[in-house]
C-alpha positions as CSV (number, residue, x, y, z in Angstrom):
1,M,6.1,8.5,-12.2
2,A,9.2,6.9,-12.9
3,A,8.7,2.6,-12.4
4,F,10.0,1.4,-9.6
5,V,13.6,-0.1,-9.7
6,R,14.7,-2.6,-6.8
7,D,17.4,-1.4,-4.6
8,P,19.9,-4.2,-4.1
9,T,21.8,-2.5,-1.3
10,E,18.5,-2.2,0.7
11,S,16.3,-5.4,2.6
12,I,13.5,-7.4,0.9
13,R,11.4,-5.6,3.0
14,E,12.4,-1.7,2.0
15,N,12.4,-3.1,-1.2
16,V,8.8,-4.3,-1.4
17,I,7.0,-1.0,0.7
18,R,8.8,0.7,-2.1
19,A,7.4,-1.4,-5.2
20,L,4.1,-0.8,-3.4
21,Q,3.9,3.0,-2.8
22,A,5.1,2.9,-6.6
23,R,2.0,0.7,-7.4
24,L,-0.5,2.8,-5.1
25,M,0.9,6.1,-7.2
26,E,-0.2,4.4,-10.5
27,V,-4.0,4.4,-9.6
28,Q,-5.5,6.8,-12.9
29,A,-2.4,6.4,-15.0
30,I,-2.7,2.5,-15.7
31,P,-3.7,1.6,-19.2
32,D,-7.0,0.2,-20.2
33,V,-7.8,0.2,-16.2
34,E,-10.3,2.7,-15.6
35,Y,-10.0,4.2,-11.8
36,K,-12.4,6.6,-10.2
37,T,-9.7,7.6,-7.8
38,L,-6.9,9.5,-8.2
39,V,-3.7,9.3,-6.2
40,R,-2.2,13.1,-5.6
41,K,0.7,11.7,-3.0
42,V,1.5,8.5,-1.1
43,H,3.6,9.1,2.0
44,R,5.4,6.9,4.3
45,R,4.3,9.4,6.8
46,P,1.4,10.1,8.9
47,L,-0.7,12.7,7.3
48,D,-0.5,16.2,8.8
49,K,-3.0,18.4,9.1
50,A,-1.3,21.1,6.3
51,M,-1.7,17.8,3.9
52,L,-5.4,17.2,4.9
53,T,-6.6,21.1,4.4
54,E,-4.9,21.0,0.9
55,L,-7.0,17.8,-0.1
56,G,-10.0,19.7,1.2
57,N,-9.1,22.3,-1.3
58,A,-9.5,20.0,-4.1
59,T,-12.1,20.8,-6.7
60,K,-12.6,16.8,-7.8
61,T,-14.2,14.2,-5.9
62,G,-11.9,11.4,-6.1
63,V,-8.5,13.1,-5.3
64,A,-7.0,10.9,-2.8
65,L,-3.9,11.1,-0.2
66,V,-2.3,8.0,0.7
67,A,-0.1,7.0,3.8
68,I,2.1,3.6,4.4
69,H,2.2,2.7,8.3
70,E,4.0,-0.6,8.3
71,Q,2.7,-2.7,11.1
72,D,3.8,-6.1,12.9
73,E,5.7,-8.6,11.4
74,R,5.6,-12.2,11.2
75,T,8.8,-14.5,10.3
76,T,7.6,-18.4,10.3
77,G,10.8,-20.9,8.5
78,G,13.8,-20.9,8.9
79,A,14.8,-23.5,10.3
80,T,18.7,-23.5,11.0
81,S,21.7,-25.2,13.1
82,A,24.8,-23.8,13.2
83,D,26.2,-25.4,10.4
84,V,23.3,-25.9,8.4
85,T,20.5,-24.0,6.8
86,T,17.5,-26.4,5.9
87,S,15.3,-23.4,5.1
88,E,13.9,-19.7,4.2
89,D,12.1,-17.4,6.6
90,R,8.8,-16.5,5.1
91,V,7.9,-13.2,6.3
92,N,4.2,-11.6,6.6
93,L,4.1,-8.2,7.0
94,R,0.6,-6.2,7.9
95,V,0.7,-2.9,6.0
96,L,-2.0,-0.5,6.6
97,I,-2.6,2.2,3.8
98,E,-4.3,5.4,5.2
99,I,-6.2,6.8,2.8
100,H,-8.5,10.2,2.7
101,V,-10.3,11.1,-0.7
102,R,-12.0,14.2,-1.6
103,V,-15.6,14.2,-1.1
104,L,-17.8,17.0,-3.1
105,K,-20.8,18.6,-1.9
106,G,-23.5,16.0,-3.7
107,A,-21.3,13.1,-3.7
108,E,-21.9,9.7,-1.5
109,P,-18.9,10.1,1.0
110,A,-19.3,5.5,1.4
111,T,-19.8,5.6,-1.7
112,V,-16.5,7.2,-3.0
113,L,-14.4,5.8,-0.1
114,N,-15.1,2.4,-1.2
115,R,-14.4,3.2,-4.8
116,A,-11.0,4.2,-3.6
117,F,-10.6,0.9,-1.5
118,S,-11.2,-0.9,-4.5
119,D,-9.0,1.1,-7.0
120,L,-6.2,0.8,-4.8
121,Y,-6.4,-2.8,-4.0
122,R,-7.4,-3.6,-7.7
123,S,-4.2,-1.8,-8.2
124,I,-1.8,-4.1,-5.7
125,M,-3.6,-7.2,-7.5
126,R,-2.7,-6.6,-10.6
127,D,0.5,-8.0,-9.5
128,P,0.4,-9.1,-5.9
129,T,4.2,-10.3,-6.4
130,F,5.3,-7.0,-7.7
131,D,7.5,-8.3,-10.1
132,D,8.8,-11.6,-8.1
133,L,9.8,-9.3,-5.3
134,A,7.4,-10.9,-3.1
135,L,5.6,-13.7,-2.9
136,D,2.0,-12.8,-2.4
137,A,-0.1,-9.8,-1.6
138,F,-3.8,-9.6,-0.1
139,K,-6.7,-7.4,2.0
140,R,-6.9,-8.4,5.6
141,G,-9.9,-5.6,5.9
142,T,-10.9,-2.3,5.7
143,E,-12.1,0.5,8.3
144,A,-14.4,3.4,7.3
145,D,-14.7,6.7,8.2
146,V,-17.1,8.9,6.3
147,G,-18.1,11.6,8.6
148,G,-20.7,14.0,8.3
149,D,-22.6,15.7,6.1
150,Q,-20.1,18.9,6.6
151,E,-17.2,17.0,5.8
152,A,-14.9,17.7,2.9
153,T,-12.8,14.5,2.9
154,A,-13.6,10.9,3.5
155,G,-11.1,8.5,4.6
156,G,-10.7,5.2,5.8
157,L,-7.2,2.2,6.5
158,L,-7.1,-0.8,4.1
159,S,-4.9,-3.5,5.7
160,V,-2.7,-5.3,3.5
161,E,-0.1,-8.7,4.2
162,L,2.5,-8.2,2.4
163,V,4.4,-12.2,2.2
164,F,7.7,-12.3,1.0
165,Q,10.7,-14.4,2.1
166,H,14.6,-14.0,2.3
167,K,17.1,-16.3,4.0
168,P,17.4,-16.8,8.1
169,G,18.9,-14.6,9.9
170,D,19.5,-12.4,6.6
171,D,16.9,-9.7,5.6
172,R,19.5,-7.9,2.7
173,A,19.5,-11.4,0.8
174,L,18.4,-11.1,-2.6
175,V,15.1,-13.4,-3.0
176,W,15.2,-12.4,-6.7
177,E,18.7,-13.6,-7.9
């Protein structure tokens, strides 16, 4: 996959999400790091039944589909008056990373899903600022659904907080300039 390129015509929020999407697609492709999960695709919309059926046909344990769901955003700072700006807005955006991973017969679903959580989070923490686009990223938690013995996939959510900033009232301000 091509490296992420910042788009100055888009908001910082959009650029941070695109950088996250590109980073998650790199799982299995980062030199000198061994991942047990192979991310096949990162979507920015809910995964539908057809996508999950296709994943269930994968012939290797650890093949994964991922979806990014933007959740609540909190803004702090940005104290302003009509003629003076005293600080920049700091934004905390909670993102749910939905993952569904293929589990072949004989593999332990919980172990496969835990590896996937770990692989995705390690890829984010490789550079939690996404090349200085964000201020930080950190894990808020996980939620797992490993299903029963007959399940071909295990799924879960990885909750991540992305922290970035921009000038008050201007979400298109380019912090990196």
